[in-house]
C-alpha positions, -999 to 999 in steps of 0.1 A, spaced: 566 900 543 591 880 564 624 895 575 656 875 576 688 887 594 719 875 576 750 874 598 779 868 574 814 883 572 821 873 536 807 900 513 802 875 484 783 850 505 762 878 521 753 892 487 744 858 474 721 850 503 706 885 503 699 884 465 683 850 467 661 860 496 651 894 482 643 878 448 619 855 466 601 882 486 620 884 519 632 916 536 668 913 547 689 928 574 727 923 574 755 921 599 792 913 594 800 905 630 782 884 656 780 913 680 763 935 654 740 906 645 730 902 682 722 939 685 701 939 653 683 907 664 673 924 696 662 957 680 645 943 648 633 909 659 635 892 625 615 861 616 647 841 610 685 844 614 709 830 588 741 826 609 776 820 595 795 799 620 830 810 610 828 847 620 858 868 631 860 875 669 829 859 684 820 828 663 784 820 652 780 792 677 787 815 706 764 841 692 737 815 688 740 804 724 737 841 735 707 847 713 690 815 726 695 825 763 680 860 758 641 859 762 638 885 735 657 866 708 653 830 720 621 823 698 639 833 666 649 803 646 686 802 635 698 785 603 735 777 605 752 784 572 788 772 573 818 759 555 823 735 584 809 703 570 830 677 588 815 649 608 801 663 640 798 699 628 760 697 623 756 683 658 777 712 673 753 737 655 722 719 669 738 718 704 744 755 703 707 761 695 705 763 657 672 750 642 688 738 610 722 734 593 732 741 557 768 735 545 785 758 520 788 761 491 752 775 493 725 755 476 698 779 464 671 752 467 684 741 501 685 777 514 650 785 502 636 753 516 651 759 550 641 796 551 605 788 542 603 761 568 619 780 596 602 814 589 568 798 588 563 809 552 
């Protein structure tokens, strides 16, 4: 069973992603801050990280860059999940090291498709 780390500060969004993934057979880990997410990623080595970009304190792009420069976490694919859906925002996510980009509001089908692709499921 694949494990997905959800880094999301909004409890409603985190619950939605968690419920969708668990319903479809994924284990989930959760962090509400980028720093906690980085720590969990290093300790647990999930198969995929779903990263909110608009996090308080350290944003998701900075966290992604840190994860991608650490040999322990660099191989973990990161799905950017963000309300930032303006022209150029997807490119910023890819430049930071994200493997895929999914704008909010969350599309259940889009989320599951990306998770399956990125986790190798």
